[in-house]
C-alpha positions as CSV (number, residue, x, y, z in Angstrom):
1,M,0.0,0.0,0.0
2,H,1.3,3.5,-0.9
3,F,0.0,6.8,0.4
4,V,0.0,10.3,-0.9
5,Y,-0.3,12.7,2.0
6,I,-0.7,16.4,2.6
7,L,0.8,18.0,5.7
8,F,0.0,21.4,7.2
9,S,2.1,23.5,9.5
10,E,-0.2,25.8,11.5
11,K,2.7,27.8,12.9
12,Y,4.0,28.7,9.4
13,N,0.9,28.3,7.4
14,R,2.6,25.9,4.9
15,H,1.6,22.7,3.1
16,Y,3.8,19.8,2.1
17,T,2.8,16.9,-0.2
18,G,4.6,13.6,-0.1
19,L,4.5,9.9,-0.9
20,T,5.2,7.0,1.4
21,S,4.5,3.3,2.2
22,N,4.3,3.9,5.9
23,L,2.3,7.0,6.8
24,D,2.8,6.9,10.6
25,Q,6.5,6.5,10.3
26,R,6.8,9.3,7.7
27,L,4.8,11.8,9.8
28,H,7.1,10.9,12.8
29,E,10.2,11.6,10.5
30,H,8.8,15.0,9.5
31,N,8.0,16.0,13.1
32,S,11.3,14.8,14.5
33,G,13.3,16.9,12.0
34,Q,14.6,14.0,9.9
35,N,13.5,15.6,6.6
36,K,15.6,18.6,5.6
37,S,12.9,20.3,3.6
38,T,10.3,20.2,6.3
39,K,12.4,20.5,9.5
40,P,12.1,24.3,9.8
41,Y,8.3,24.2,9.7
42,K,7.4,21.6,12.2
43,P,5.1,20.6,13.8
44,W,3.1,19.1,11.0
45,K,-0.3,17.4,11.0
46,I,-1.9,15.4,8.2
47,I,-4.9,17.2,6.7
48,H,-5.5,14.6,3.8
49,F,-4.2,11.3,2.5
50,E,-5.1,8.8,-0.1
51,S,-4.1,5.2,-0.5
52,F,-3.1,3.4,-3.7
53,T,-2.2,-0.2,-4.5
54,T,0.8,0.7,-6.7
55,R,3.6,3.2,-6.3
56,L,3.0,4.5,-9.8
57,E,-0.6,5.4,-9.1
58,A,0.5,7.2,-5.9
59,R,3.3,9.1,-7.7
60,Q,0.8,10.3,-10.4
61,K,-1.5,11.6,-7.6
62,E,1.5,13.3,-5.9
63,I,2.4,15.0,-9.2
64,Y,-1.2,16.2,-9.6
65,F,-1.2,17.7,-6.1
66,K,2.0,19.5,-6.8
67,S,0.5,21.0,-10.0
68,G,-1.4,24.3,-10.1
69,I,-4.8,22.6,-10.1
70,G,-3.7,20.2,-7.4
71,R,-2.6,23.1,-5.1
72,E,-6.1,24.6,-5.5
73,K,-7.5,21.2,-4.4
74,I,-5.2,21.2,-1.4
75,K,-6.7,24.6,-0.4
76,E,-10.1,23.0,-0.5
77,F,-9.0,20.2,1.9
78,H,-7.4,22.8,4.2
79,N,-10.6,24.9,4.3
80,I,-12.8,21.8,5.0
81,K,-10.4,20.8,7.9
82,L,-10.5,24.3,9.4
83,K,-14.3,24.2,9.5
84,D,-14.3,20.9,11.3
85,Y,-12.4,22.4,14.3
């Protein structure tokens, strides 16, 4: 199983999109500063994730989320999450 995930840093108002086969471990790595690109913006929380049976499918979705249209979709996920709290 492969996951595409979207993280949000409330402190810095930043999003991060990634791909992993172990979602819990990857979130721990981001929040413990093991990832150079996300270390300065921790703590992170997952605002959305999707699961896929193949890495190729997950990679295609990750590329979509990193496109202009995909970034607009991420804003929608973010707004929905904010309304839930």
